[in-house]
C-alpha positions in Angstrom: 3.9 9.1 -24.3 2.4 5.6 -24.0 0.8 4.6 -20.9 2.3 1.7 -18.9 0.7 -0.6 -16.4 1.5 -1.2 -12.8 -0.4 -3.8 -10.9 -0.5 -3.6 -7.0 -1.7 -6.4 -4.9 -2.7 -5.2 -1.2 -2.5 -7.4 1.8 -5.1 -7.6 4.4 -4.5 -5.0 7.0 -2.6 -5.8 10.2 -1.6 -4.1 13.4 1.5 -2.0 12.6 3.7 -3.9 15.3 2.6 -7.3 13.7 3.8 -6.0 10.4 7.2 -4.8 11.6 7.7 -8.1 13.3 6.8 -10.1 10.1 8.8 -8.2 7.6 12.3 -9.1 6.6 14.9 -6.2 7.0 15.5 -5.5 3.4 12.0 -5.9 2.0 11.0 -3.1 -0.3 7.7 -1.8 -1.7 4.7 0.0 -0.9 2.5 0.5 2.3 -0.7 1.9 3.3 -1.4 3.0 6.9 -4.8 3.3 8.3 -6.3 3.9 11.6 -9.4 2.6 13.5 -11.1 4.8 15.8 -14.6 4.5 17.2 -15.1 1.7 15.0 -14.4 3.4 11.9 -11.4 3.0 9.7 -9.8 6.0 8.2 -6.7 6.2 5.5 -3.6 8.1 6.8 -0.7 7.5 4.6 0.6 5.7 1.7 4.4 5.3 1.5 7.3 3.5 -0.4 10.7 2.2 0.4 13.2 1.0 -1.9 15.7 0.0 1.0 13.5 -1.4 3.9 9.8 -1.0 4.5 10.4 -2.4 7.9 12.7 0.6 8.8 10.3 3.1 7.4 7.4 1.7 9.6 9.6 1.7 12.7 10.5 5.3 11.9 6.7 6.2 11.3 5.8 4.3 14.5 8.3 6.6 16.5 7.8 9.9 14.7 4.1 10.5 14.2 1.8 7.3 14.5 1.9 8.0 18.5 -0.3 11.0 17.5 -3.0 8.5 17.1 -2.7 7.0 20.6 -6.3 6.3 20.9 -6.5 4.6 17.6 -5.4 1.2 16.4 -2.9 1.5 13.5 -2.9 -1.0 10.7 -0.8 -1.5 7.6 -1.4 -3.1 4.3 1.8 -4.1 2.2 1.5 -3.4 -1.6 3.3 -5.9 -3.7 4.2 -4.8 -7.3 3.0 -7.9 -9.5 3.6 -6.2 -12.7 5.9 -5.2 -14.1 8.6 -7.2 -12.6 11.8 -5.0 -14.0 12.9 -1.5 -12.9 11.0 -2.2 -9.7 12.7 0.6 -7.6 11.5 3.2 -10.2 8.0 1.6 -10.5 7.5 1.6 -6.7 8.5 5.5 -6.7 6.1 6.3 -9.5 3.2 4.4 -8.1 3.7 6.0 -4.7 3.7 9.5 -6.2 0.5 8.8 -8.4 -1.4 7.2 -5.3 -0.7 10.1 -3.0 -1.8 12.6 -5.7 -4.8 10.7 -6.5 -5.8 10.3 -3.0 -4.4 13.5 -1.4 -5.6 17.2 -1.5 -6.0 17.0 -5.3 -8.0 13.8 -5.6 -10.4 12.0 -3.2 -8.8 13.7 -0.3 -8.7 10.4 2.1 -5.2 10.7 2.9 -4.1 12.8 5.8 -0.4 12.5 6.7 1.4 12.9 3.5 -0.4 15.1 1.3 2.3 17.8 1.2 4.2 15.8 -1.5 1.3 16.4 -3.8 2.7 19.9 -4.3 6.0 18.5 -5.6 4.3 15.9 -7.9 6.5 15.0 -10.9 6.7 11.9 -13.0 8.9 10.7 -16.0 6.4 8.2 -17.5 2.7 7.7 -17.6 1.1 4.8 -15.8 -2.2 3.3 -15.1 -2.0 1.8 -11.8 -4.4 -1.1 -11.0 -5.0 -1.7 -7.2 -6.2 -5.3 -6.1 -6.7 -7.2 -2.9 -7.7 -5.2 0.1 -7.2 -1.7 -1.2 -9.8 0.0 1.2 -10.2 3.6 0.2 -7.8 3.5 -2.7 -9.2 3.6 -6.1 -9.1 0.4 -8.2 -7.7 2.4 -11.0 -5.3 5.4 -11.0 -4.8 6.7 -14.4 -2.1 9.4 -14.5 -3.2 10.8 -17.8 -5.9 12.3 -15.6 -3.2 14.0 -13.6 -1.8 16.0 -16.6 -4.7 18.7 -16.4 -4.3 19.2 -12.6 -0.5 19.1 -12.7 
């Protein structure tokens, strides 16, 4: 199977409320939630939405982000800059690979959505290049390295 390329450009982190207010209702893509507590930033969650990032962040803010009440919650938006076709599938494949790479089987920097690593499947092999403000996300995620683990 030929390895395909995904390039993601991550935005600067902003408070979750500011991101929710700035997003258009139907914007799709990836998002990366972190928290700052005692002056230190920690990764929490990488997610995707193929319908509305804004609605996903609103749900997260209601359902579990409040558990970090003593922390400041920040979000980076990940824009797929390559490829430009089949974007919904690319978003879903990228999210799965990022969670697997940074969850319990990888660098172990994600805390909130590592359960999905147990159901990790893929239909194509990608190399993901993370650019911009990627914080604890690896610059390169090569799904060829996941075959031995999966």
